VMD Tcl script that draws the C-alpha trace (Angstrom):
set ca {
  {122.50 -125.25 111.51}
  {119.94 -122.53 112.16}
  {122.16 -119.91 110.58}
  {122.61 -122.04 107.45}
  {118.84 -122.46 107.13}
  {118.34 -118.74 107.68}
  {120.76 -117.98 104.85}
  {118.90 -120.37 102.54}
  {115.61 -118.60 103.29}
  {117.19 -115.18 102.79}
  {118.42 -116.29 99.37}
  {114.90 -117.50 98.52}
  {113.45 -114.15 99.63}
  {115.92 -112.28 97.41}
  {114.90 -114.50 94.50}
  {111.23 -113.58 95.07}
  {112.18 -109.92 95.26}
  {113.99 -110.18 91.93}
  {110.92 -111.66 90.21}
  {108.61 -109.07 91.88}
  {106.75 -111.64 93.98}
  {107.98 -109.63 96.95}
  {108.59 -105.84 96.93}
  {112.16 -104.98 96.00}
  {112.41 -102.49 98.89}
  {110.98 -104.93 101.41}
  {112.47 -104.79 104.90}
  {112.86 -108.46 105.71}
  {111.17 -109.23 109.05}
  {113.03 -111.01 111.81}
  {111.56 -114.42 111.13}
  {112.14 -117.27 113.57}
  {113.70 -120.65 112.90}
  {113.19 -123.06 115.78}
  {113.39 -126.73 116.46}
  {110.13 -128.62 116.11}
  {108.60 -130.35 119.10}
  {108.48 -133.62 117.21}
  {110.86 -134.81 114.50}
  {107.80 -136.12 112.63}
  {107.33 -132.49 111.65}
  {110.93 -132.02 110.64}
  {113.98 -130.77 112.49}
  {113.35 -127.04 112.19}
  {110.33 -124.86 111.40}
  {110.35 -121.29 110.04}
  {107.57 -118.69 110.13}
  {108.99 -116.52 107.32}
  {106.02 -117.01 104.95}
  {103.52 -115.94 107.60}
  {105.38 -112.70 108.28}
  {105.92 -111.93 104.58}
  {102.37 -112.71 103.44}
  {100.98 -109.22 104.01}
  {103.65 -107.25 102.08}
  {103.46 -109.92 99.36}
  {99.65 -109.65 99.28}
  {99.48 -113.42 99.26}
  {98.14 -116.20 101.42}
  {100.81 -117.56 103.79}
  {100.67 -121.13 102.43}
  {100.86 -119.94 98.83}
  {103.86 -117.76 99.66}
  {105.44 -120.67 101.57}
  {105.19 -122.78 98.42}
  {106.96 -120.09 96.41}
  {109.68 -119.73 99.02}
  {110.27 -123.48 99.08}
  {110.47 -123.53 95.29}
  {113.04 -120.74 95.40}
  {115.26 -122.39 98.03}
  {118.78 -123.13 96.72}
  {119.76 -126.77 96.67}
  {121.73 -127.80 99.71}
  {123.11 -131.21 100.62}
  {122.31 -130.67 104.29}
  {118.55 -130.44 103.67}
  {116.80 -133.76 103.03}
  {113.34 -132.39 102.28}
  {111.09 -129.42 103.01}
  {107.37 -129.48 103.80}
  {104.70 -126.87 104.44}
  {102.55 -127.26 107.54}
  {99.57 -125.55 109.13}
  {98.97 -121.93 108.16}
  {102.31 -121.66 106.36}
  {105.16 -123.00 108.47}
  {108.14 -124.20 106.44}
  {109.45 -127.41 107.98}
  {113.00 -128.51 107.22}
  {114.02 -132.16 107.43}
  {117.80 -132.29 107.63}
  {119.81 -134.93 105.84}
  {121.89 -137.23 108.08}
  {124.96 -135.60 106.56}
  {124.04 -132.37 108.36}
  {124.42 -134.03 111.74}
  {127.56 -135.85 110.67}
  {129.09 -132.55 109.55}
  {128.25 -131.05 112.94}
  {130.23 -133.79 114.69}
  {133.14 -132.88 112.44}
  {132.76 -129.24 113.47}
  {132.84 -130.18 117.16}
  {136.08 -132.08 116.76}
  {137.66 -129.48 114.50}
  {136.82 -126.51 116.71}
  {137.39 -128.20 120.07}
  {137.14 -125.76 122.96}
  {135.90 -123.05 120.58}
  {132.89 -125.07 119.41}
  {129.66 -123.17 120.01}
  {131.37 -119.81 120.48}
  {130.33 -116.96 118.19}
  {131.11 -113.35 117.31}
  {127.56 -112.04 117.73}
  {128.70 -109.60 120.44}
  {131.14 -108.06 117.91}
  {133.68 -107.21 120.60}
  {131.40 -104.59 122.16}
  {132.01 -103.98 125.87}
  {129.60 -105.67 128.27}
  {130.01 -104.82 131.94}
  {128.63 -107.40 134.33}
  {128.29 -106.18 137.91}
  {127.57 -108.86 140.47}
  {127.94 -109.90 144.11}
  {128.58 -106.29 145.19}
  {128.06 -107.23 148.83}
  {128.45 -104.75 151.65}
  {131.91 -105.34 153.18}
  {130.36 -105.91 156.60}
  {130.61 -109.67 156.98}
  {131.15 -113.05 155.32}
  {129.31 -113.79 152.10}
  {126.08 -115.70 152.61}
  {124.41 -118.29 150.39}
  {122.39 -115.61 148.59}
  {125.64 -113.91 147.63}
  {126.75 -117.30 146.32}
  {123.81 -117.47 143.94}
  {124.56 -113.92 142.83}
  {128.23 -114.81 142.32}
  {127.71 -117.89 140.18}
  {124.91 -116.22 138.22}
  {127.03 -113.18 137.41}
  {130.12 -115.24 136.67}
  {128.25 -117.56 134.31}
  {126.53 -114.63 132.57}
  {129.99 -113.16 132.01}
  {131.22 -116.50 130.66}
  {128.38 -116.95 128.16}
  {128.63 -113.33 127.00}
  {132.35 -113.85 126.45}
  {131.56 -117.01 124.46}
  {129.13 -114.96 122.37}
  {131.83 -112.49 121.39}
  {131.32 -109.64 123.87}
  {134.30 -107.90 125.50}
  {133.33 -108.65 129.08}
  {134.30 -106.65 132.17}
  {133.45 -108.23 135.52}
  {132.81 -105.59 138.16}
  {132.37 -105.63 141.94}
  {130.73 -102.54 143.47}
  {131.68 -102.10 147.12}
  {129.07 -100.32 149.24}
  {131.72 -98.87 151.54}
  {129.71 -95.81 152.56}
  {126.62 -95.38 154.70}
  {125.03 -96.56 157.92}
  {126.05 -100.22 157.60}
  {129.73 -99.27 157.51}
  {129.30 -97.14 160.64}
  {127.67 -100.12 162.37}
  {130.63 -102.30 161.33}
  {133.06 -99.79 162.81}
  {131.32 -99.43 166.16}
  {130.86 -103.23 166.38}
  {134.59 -103.75 165.83}
  {135.41 -100.99 168.31}
  {133.19 -102.60 170.95}
  {134.91 -105.97 170.46}
  {138.30 -104.29 170.65}
  {137.26 -102.87 174.03}
  {136.30 -106.33 175.25}
  {132.54 -105.83 174.95}
  {130.58 -108.85 173.65}
  {127.13 -108.99 172.04}
  {125.72 -110.27 175.35}
  {126.95 -107.23 177.31}
  {124.84 -104.20 178.10}
  {127.20 -101.84 176.27}
  {126.87 -103.61 172.90}
  {125.72 -101.25 170.08}
  {122.00 -101.58 169.32}
  {122.59 -102.19 165.59}
  {125.96 -103.91 165.99}
  {127.00 -107.02 164.03}
  {126.99 -110.00 166.39}
  {128.90 -112.68 164.45}
  {132.13 -114.16 165.77}
  {134.00 -112.76 162.75}
  {133.82 -109.27 164.32}
  {136.06 -110.53 167.14}
  {138.56 -111.72 164.50}
  {138.58 -108.27 162.87}
  {139.04 -106.53 166.22}
  {141.90 -108.82 167.26}
  {143.70 -108.31 163.94}
  {143.33 -104.54 164.37}
  {144.74 -104.69 167.92}
  {147.61 -106.88 166.71}
  {148.57 -104.28 164.12}
  {148.10 -106.79 161.31}
  {148.39 -105.62 157.70}
  {145.74 -106.38 155.09}
  {146.45 -106.28 151.35}
  {143.36 -105.59 149.24}
  {143.87 -105.28 145.50}
  {147.39 -103.97 146.05}
  {146.45 -101.46 148.77}
  {147.85 -102.27 152.24}
  {145.99 -101.25 155.41}
  {147.59 -101.77 158.83}
  {145.75 -101.91 162.14}
  {146.47 -98.78 164.20}
  {145.81 -100.58 167.56}
  {144.08 -97.43 168.93}
  {140.58 -98.40 170.15}
  {139.49 -94.75 170.23}
  {140.29 -94.04 166.56}
  {136.97 -94.95 164.93}
  {138.07 -93.82 161.47}
  {141.11 -96.10 161.60}
  {138.94 -98.96 162.82}
  {136.45 -98.38 160.01}
  {139.19 -98.26 157.40}
  {140.80 -101.47 158.69}
  {137.53 -103.39 159.15}
  {136.37 -102.66 155.61}
  {139.73 -103.74 154.17}
  {139.80 -106.89 156.31}
  {136.33 -107.99 155.23}
  {136.91 -107.07 151.60}
  {139.92 -109.38 151.66}
  {137.86 -112.14 153.29}
  {135.16 -111.81 150.64}
  {137.76 -111.89 147.89}
  {139.22 -115.09 149.33}
  {135.77 -116.69 149.49}
  {135.06 -115.73 145.88}
  {138.44 -116.99 144.70}
  {137.69 -120.33 146.35}
  {134.40 -120.28 144.46}
  {136.18 -119.70 141.14}
  {134.99 -116.11 140.79}
  {137.21 -113.15 139.93}
  {136.79 -109.54 138.83}
  {138.40 -107.09 136.44}
  {137.18 -103.94 138.20}
  {136.55 -103.08 141.87}
  {134.53 -99.88 142.26}
  {134.08 -98.13 145.62}
  {130.84 -96.36 146.43}
  {132.86 -93.86 148.48}
  {134.68 -92.78 145.31}
  {131.40 -91.45 143.91}
  {131.56 -88.80 146.63}
  {135.30 -88.17 146.72}
  {135.38 -87.79 142.92}
  {132.27 -85.60 142.85}
  {130.21 -88.01 140.74}
  {127.12 -87.69 142.94}
  {127.20 -83.89 142.82}
  {127.86 -84.02 139.06}
  {124.82 -86.25 138.56}
  {122.52 -84.07 140.67}
  {123.81 -80.95 138.93}
  {122.99 -82.39 135.50}
  {119.49 -83.39 136.55}
  {118.82 -79.92 137.93}
  {120.35 -78.17 134.90}
  {118.19 -80.19 132.49}
  {115.01 -79.22 134.34}
  {114.08 -82.69 135.56}
  {113.89 -81.77 139.25}
  {111.86 -79.51 141.52}
  {111.91 -78.48 145.17}
  {109.05 -79.13 147.54}
  {108.90 -79.32 151.33}
  {112.57 -78.45 151.61}
  {113.52 -81.53 149.52}
  {114.80 -81.92 145.96}
  {112.63 -84.22 143.83}
  {113.23 -86.03 140.53}
  {110.37 -85.96 138.02}
  {110.70 -89.72 137.60}
  {107.04 -90.06 136.51}
  {108.13 -88.47 133.21}
  {110.08 -91.67 132.60}
  {107.57 -94.31 133.61}
  {107.99 -94.41 137.41}
  {104.78 -94.63 139.44}
  {105.59 -91.46 141.41}
  {108.22 -88.75 141.67}
  {111.14 -89.53 143.97}
  {113.02 -87.54 146.60}
  {116.68 -87.11 145.67}
  {117.90 -84.87 148.45}
  {116.09 -84.85 151.76}
  {115.36 -81.71 153.75}
  {118.37 -82.46 155.99}
  {120.67 -82.24 152.95}
  {121.46 -85.97 152.63}
  {120.81 -87.95 149.47}
  {118.41 -90.85 149.19}
  {120.01 -94.18 148.35}
  {119.03 -94.30 144.68}
  {120.99 -91.14 143.81}
  {124.46 -92.73 144.13}
  {123.07 -95.69 142.16}
  {122.24 -93.32 139.29}
  {125.69 -91.74 139.55}
  {127.35 -95.15 139.58}
  {125.53 -96.38 136.49}
  {126.30 -93.09 134.78}
  {129.99 -93.91 135.25}
  {129.42 -97.27 133.57}
  {128.11 -95.50 130.50}
  {131.01 -93.03 130.61}
  {133.46 -95.94 130.93}
  {132.17 -97.49 127.70}
  {129.87 -100.21 129.04}
  {127.54 -100.29 126.06}
  {125.84 -103.35 127.52}
  {125.53 -103.12 131.32}
  {124.22 -106.09 133.29}
  {123.51 -105.74 137.01}
  {122.72 -108.84 139.09}
  {120.59 -108.13 142.15}
  {118.40 -109.92 144.65}
  {114.69 -109.67 143.90}
  {114.19 -107.52 147.03}
  {115.79 -104.63 145.09}
  {113.08 -104.58 142.40}
  {111.40 -101.48 143.84}
  {114.40 -99.24 143.11}
  {114.98 -100.18 139.49}
  {112.44 -97.85 137.89}
  {113.80 -94.76 139.66}
  {117.41 -95.58 138.75}
  {116.47 -95.99 135.08}
  {114.42 -92.80 135.25}
  {117.40 -90.91 136.66}
  {119.65 -92.21 133.89}
  {117.17 -91.14 131.21}
  {116.82 -87.70 132.80}
  {120.58 -87.13 132.44}
  {119.98 -86.64 128.69}
  {123.30 -88.32 127.86}
  {122.02 -90.70 125.21}
  {121.82 -93.65 127.60}
  {119.46 -96.32 126.13}
  {116.02 -96.56 127.70}
  {116.49 -100.06 129.11}
  {119.89 -99.31 130.64}
  {121.10 -101.12 132.70}
  {119.85 -104.66 132.14}
  {118.88 -106.01 135.55}
  {118.89 -109.72 136.37}
  {116.96 -110.40 139.57}
  {117.26 -113.63 141.50}
  {115.32 -115.26 144.32}
  {116.83 -116.32 147.61}
  {118.08 -119.82 148.43}
  {116.78 -122.31 150.98}
  {119.44 -124.78 152.15}
  {118.34 -128.20 153.40}
  {120.22 -130.94 155.22}
  {118.59 -134.13 156.48}
  {115.19 -132.79 155.47}
  {115.54 -129.68 157.63}
  {116.37 -126.10 156.69}
  {119.87 -124.90 157.58}
  {119.94 -121.22 158.54}
  {122.71 -120.42 160.96}
  {126.49 -120.31 160.96}
  {128.59 -120.03 164.10}
  {131.00 -117.76 162.28}
  {128.39 -115.34 160.93}
  {125.82 -115.78 163.67}
  {122.62 -115.11 161.78}
  {123.06 -116.78 158.40}
  {124.75 -119.64 156.54}
  {127.92 -118.51 154.80}
  {129.04 -119.37 151.30}
  {132.26 -120.78 152.79}
  {130.21 -123.18 154.93}
  {128.35 -124.42 151.87}
  {131.47 -124.89 149.76}
  {133.18 -126.80 152.58}
  {130.20 -129.15 152.90}
  {129.17 -129.69 149.28}
  {132.31 -128.87 147.30}
  {132.84 -126.07 144.80}
  {131.51 -127.80 141.68}
  {128.30 -129.02 143.30}
  {127.70 -125.65 144.95}
  {128.15 -123.77 141.67}
  {125.94 -126.17 139.71}
  {123.10 -126.25 142.21}
  {123.06 -122.44 142.50}
  {122.91 -121.97 138.69}
  {120.66 -124.89 137.75}
  {117.38 -122.98 137.91}
  {116.22 -119.76 136.30}
  {117.29 -116.76 138.37}
  {113.77 -115.64 139.28}
  {112.82 -119.13 140.52}
  {112.90 -120.15 144.16}
  {115.85 -122.46 144.78}
  {116.20 -125.27 147.31}
  {119.77 -126.47 147.85}
  {119.83 -130.03 149.20}
  {123.27 -130.58 150.74}
  {122.74 -134.33 151.00}
  {121.94 -134.59 147.29}
  {124.87 -132.34 146.34}
  {127.25 -134.62 148.25}
  {125.88 -137.87 146.85}
  {127.62 -139.87 144.14}
  {124.53 -141.06 142.30}
  {122.63 -140.38 139.11}
  {120.16 -138.31 141.16}
  {122.91 -135.74 141.65}
  {122.95 -133.79 138.37}
  {126.52 -132.50 138.62}
  {127.81 -136.00 139.34}
  {125.68 -137.34 136.46}
  {127.16 -134.84 133.99}
  {130.76 -135.13 135.13}
  {130.51 -138.92 135.13}
  {129.46 -138.79 131.46}
  {132.71 -136.98 130.68}
  {134.76 -139.44 132.75}
  {132.97 -142.39 131.13}
  {134.24 -141.42 127.68}
  {137.76 -140.95 129.06}
  {137.57 -144.45 130.52}
  {136.72 -145.93 127.12}
  {139.90 -144.45 125.67}
  {141.89 -146.06 128.47}
  {140.15 -149.36 127.76}
  {141.16 -149.18 124.10}
  {144.80 -148.93 125.13}
  {144.43 -151.71 127.70}
  {143.07 -154.05 125.01}
  {145.86 -153.18 122.62}
  {143.43 -151.68 120.08}
  {144.49 -148.81 117.83}
  {143.78 -145.25 118.88}
  {140.69 -143.59 117.48}
  {141.06 -142.00 114.05}
  {138.41 -139.28 114.29}
  {138.80 -138.20 110.65}
  {138.03 -141.73 109.52}
  {135.34 -141.95 112.20}
  {133.50 -138.93 110.84}
  {133.56 -140.51 107.39}
  {131.82 -143.60 108.84}
  {129.11 -141.80 110.85}
  {126.47 -142.87 108.32}
  {126.69 -146.31 109.93}
  {125.27 -144.90 113.18}
  {121.52 -145.19 112.67}
  {120.15 -146.51 115.97}
  {117.62 -144.55 118.02}
  {120.20 -143.71 120.68}
  {122.77 -142.54 118.15}
  {120.24 -140.32 116.42}
  {119.26 -138.83 119.78}
  {122.89 -138.07 120.53}
  {123.42 -136.47 117.11}
  {120.43 -134.22 117.75}
  {121.47 -133.23 121.28}
  {125.00 -132.40 120.14}
  {123.77 -130.11 117.40}
  {121.68 -128.10 119.87}
  {124.65 -126.76 121.82}
  {125.37 -123.59 119.74}
  {121.68 -122.66 119.90}
  {121.52 -123.15 123.66}
  {124.64 -121.05 124.12}
  {123.21 -118.33 121.88}
  {119.96 -118.28 123.89}
  {121.83 -118.26 127.22}
  {123.81 -115.19 126.14}
  {120.93 -113.34 124.49}
  {118.56 -113.85 127.42}
  {121.17 -113.80 130.21}
  {120.04 -117.26 131.28}
  {123.04 -119.51 131.96}
  {120.76 -122.08 133.61}
  {119.96 -123.17 130.06}
  {123.50 -124.54 129.81}
  {123.07 -126.49 133.05}
  {119.80 -128.01 131.87}
  {121.23 -128.83 128.45}
  {124.25 -130.61 129.92}
  {121.99 -132.85 131.98}
  {120.03 -133.79 128.85}
  {123.19 -134.40 126.82}
  {124.66 -136.54 129.60}
  {121.41 -138.50 129.73}
  {121.62 -139.21 125.99}
  {125.22 -140.40 126.35}
  {124.51 -142.62 129.37}
  {121.53 -144.20 127.57}
  {123.70 -144.86 124.53}
  {126.34 -146.50 126.72}
  {123.84 -148.83 128.40}
  {122.19 -149.91 125.12}
  {125.18 -150.28 122.78}
  {128.80 -151.37 123.13}
  {131.22 -148.73 121.95}
  {134.21 -151.05 121.69}
  {133.15 -153.65 119.13}
  {135.12 -155.96 116.85}
  {134.10 -154.10 113.69}
  {136.90 -151.53 113.49}
  {134.99 -149.02 111.33}
  {131.88 -149.15 113.51}
  {134.02 -148.89 116.65}
  {135.80 -145.88 115.21}
  {132.52 -144.19 114.29}
  {130.93 -144.80 117.71}
  {133.91 -143.57 119.67}
  {134.22 -140.55 117.39}
  {130.64 -139.66 118.25}
  {131.19 -139.98 121.99}
  {134.45 -138.03 121.77}
  {132.50 -135.17 120.21}
  {130.00 -135.51 123.05}
  {132.81 -135.35 125.60}
  {134.07 -132.16 123.97}
  {130.68 -130.47 124.19}
  {130.23 -131.56 127.81}
  {133.65 -130.11 128.60}
  {132.80 -126.84 126.85}
  {129.51 -126.55 128.72}
  {131.08 -127.36 132.08}
  {133.65 -124.65 131.46}
  {130.88 -122.10 130.88}
  {129.52 -123.00 134.31}
  {132.96 -122.83 135.89}
  {132.98 -126.57 136.65}
  {135.74 -129.13 136.27}
  {135.64 -131.95 133.71}
  {137.18 -134.91 135.58}
  {138.74 -137.75 133.61}
  {138.29 -140.27 136.43}
  {135.56 -140.62 139.04}
}
mol new
graphics top color blue
foreach p $ca { graphics top sphere $p radius 0.5 }
foreach p [lrange $ca 0 end-1] q [lrange $ca 1 end] { graphics top cylinder $p $q radius 0.2 }
display resetview
C-alpha cells in the first residue's frame, strides 16, 4: 500500500514539475509515508509537501494543496486531507484492504517478500563461538538473532550467505588442549596438577575419553581421529577443536540454525591474510613504529586513539586478524556484511572499521554493519538459573532447548530488540496459556485450522476464497476492520525488519496480529448460516493464517495445525 501511495505522489510531483510549480531538475527528496497514530487522521500520512516547499518557494500547506489536486484518481484512495503544517493524509477506501486480502491469498508463502535487495550478496556472520565448550544461552541469542536477520534479508531479496567464524587460534585453544590432556592423564579439576586456566566442565572428560578411545569426528566433511597419545599436545588440540565444533554444530542444528560458510581463524595465518593486511597498511602509510611496536593511525578514521597492531614481542593484537577477516569478506563479494556480536565487543569496533578504511580498497565507511546484543538472564521459579552440570560455569543452549522446547526458546530470545536486556522465564515459556506469546501466536494459527475441520464435520461446503474476497465488503465490524488493518501492515513490518536488521519487529507484529484474530473469534461467529457472510469471514481468517505462517517461518518457528 505504501508503495502505491508513493507512486501516486511521485506522479503528482512530476505533474507540478511539468507546469513549472516545481523545478524541472528537482532532485525529489526521500519523503516518508507512514501509518497515522489514529485512523481519525487517515490511514497514512506523507511529509512530501514539507520537504518540497523550499525548492518550490511555497508554503508547505499551499504546496500540499497543489500536490493533492495533482494526484491521479485511484480507486484505492477514499479521500485525502491536509493536516498541520502540510502533512498529506490518505484515507484508504475499503476496497484497498479487500484487495490486500486477495494479494495474501494469491501470493501465499511469498506474500510480503520483496526484491529490494536486488540479489546483492549479504553475508551474515553470527554465533562464531570459540570451539572450547558447549554453546551457552548468550550464544543462543546470537544464533537466533543472526538466523532471523538472514531470513528477513532473504525475504527482502538479498542473496544471503550465513557464515560461522571459528576462533580456532590463540590462548583459549591452548587452554582447551592442556585441559583435555590433563583429563586424559586422569587429572581432575580438583587435583593439584590441574592447569591454572583450564576448562573445568564435565564435557572436557568426554573429549579426553573420545581421544583415548581413538574415536573419529566428522566436521563439515573433514574426519579427525583421536591419536590416543597423551603426550602429543598438537594431536589433542586438533581432536578437541574438531570434537567441540561438531558438538556446537549439533546444538545449532537442533536449534534450527545452519550455515553456508565455515571460516577458520587459523586460515588467516596459513593463507597469509594477516601478513597481507599488515603489509597493505604499512605500504599505504597508515602505520608508524614507536616503542618497538607497530601502530595503526586509527585516529585518522575516527577512533579515539591510535592502536597497536604488532607488539614489541612480534605478536599481533587481537583486532588485526579481525581486520584481515573482514577484508576477506569484501574480497569474497559480501557487499553487505552483517556481524552479530555481544555488546561486550563494542570497544573493538571502531579500530576494526578504521583498519578496513586504511586498506584503501574501496570498502564503504560503515563496513561491516555490527548488530550488538545484550546478555540473557534465565529464570525458573522466580530464581536465576546460572549453572549447568555439563558446562560447569554456565547454562548451555542445549539445557534451555530441552527444558523450554525449540520454538519457545527461539521466540523468547528474538522477542526483544537486540540491545535490550532480556529475561528468559522458563516457566512462562513452558506454559500453555495466553500469557505465553509463542503459544498465543501458534494457537491463532491452529484455531483457523480447526474451523476448517469444523466446516467438514458439519457437512458445509469448503471455503471459496475467490467468492469470499468478492464479499469482503460485508465485513464492517470493528474487529474485522482491525484485522484488515493488521494484515496490511505485514509487508511494511518485514521491510523495516530487513532495513534495520531488527527481526524482533516480526515477533511483536505476530503477537498483535494473533491478538486481533483471537478478539475477532471471541466476538463473532465465523461459521454462520449466511453462506456469503460465512465465506467472507473464513476467507479473512484464512488470509490471517497465511500471514501468521509466513511470519513464524521468518522466525524459524513451526505453524502447528492442532494444539
